[in-house]
C-alpha positions, 0 to 999 in steps of 0.5 A, a space after each residue: 743289618 736286615 729288615 725281616 718279617 717273621 712268618 706266623 710259624 717262625 719261632 719267637 726265640 729265634 726272632 728275639 735272638 736275631 734282634 739281639 744280633 741287631 736285625 730289625 725283625 717284625 712278626 706277623 703278630 705285630 702286624 696284627 695278621 696272626 690267626 687270620 689265615 693270611 695267605 703266603 702271598 699276602 704275607 709276602 706283599 705285607 713284608 714288601 710294603 714294609 721293606 722287609 724280607 720274609 723269614 719263614 720255615 714254610 720252605 715249599 710255598 715261599 720257594 714256589 712264590 719266589 719262582 713264580 715272581 721274584 719281585 719281592 723284598 726277599 725271602 729267607 727260608 729255614 729248616 727247623 732247628 731246636 738250637 736257637 743260637 745256631 739257627 740265629 747265627 746261620 741266618 745272620 751269616 746268610 744275610 750279612 753279605 747282602 746290603 739288600 735282600 730285594 728279589 733274593 731267595 736265601 736258604 738257611 739249612 740245618 747242618 747234616 748230622 754225622 752218623 
């Protein structure tokens, strides 16, 4: 199972569901970094120092960080989804094939809606 570091904007119910699925998820709050205006690069460094991949909804900034330097512990960027169960399962499925997320950028997208 994955070792993840949930960014400040990441939904706590999804974190809790991922833990039930067996993932080791630390939050920014648990690292005492919430509400401090911690930069995205500092979040990435903190996650790496704890051997964790960042889990975030902040797609644009973290994709840019990855493109600038892929020497990190991994980044999982997600689209917003109010369906906690579905998002948790998509994240679980995205990380499952990889024994390590080192240097990887994984995109977990909400499925398109049929018209």
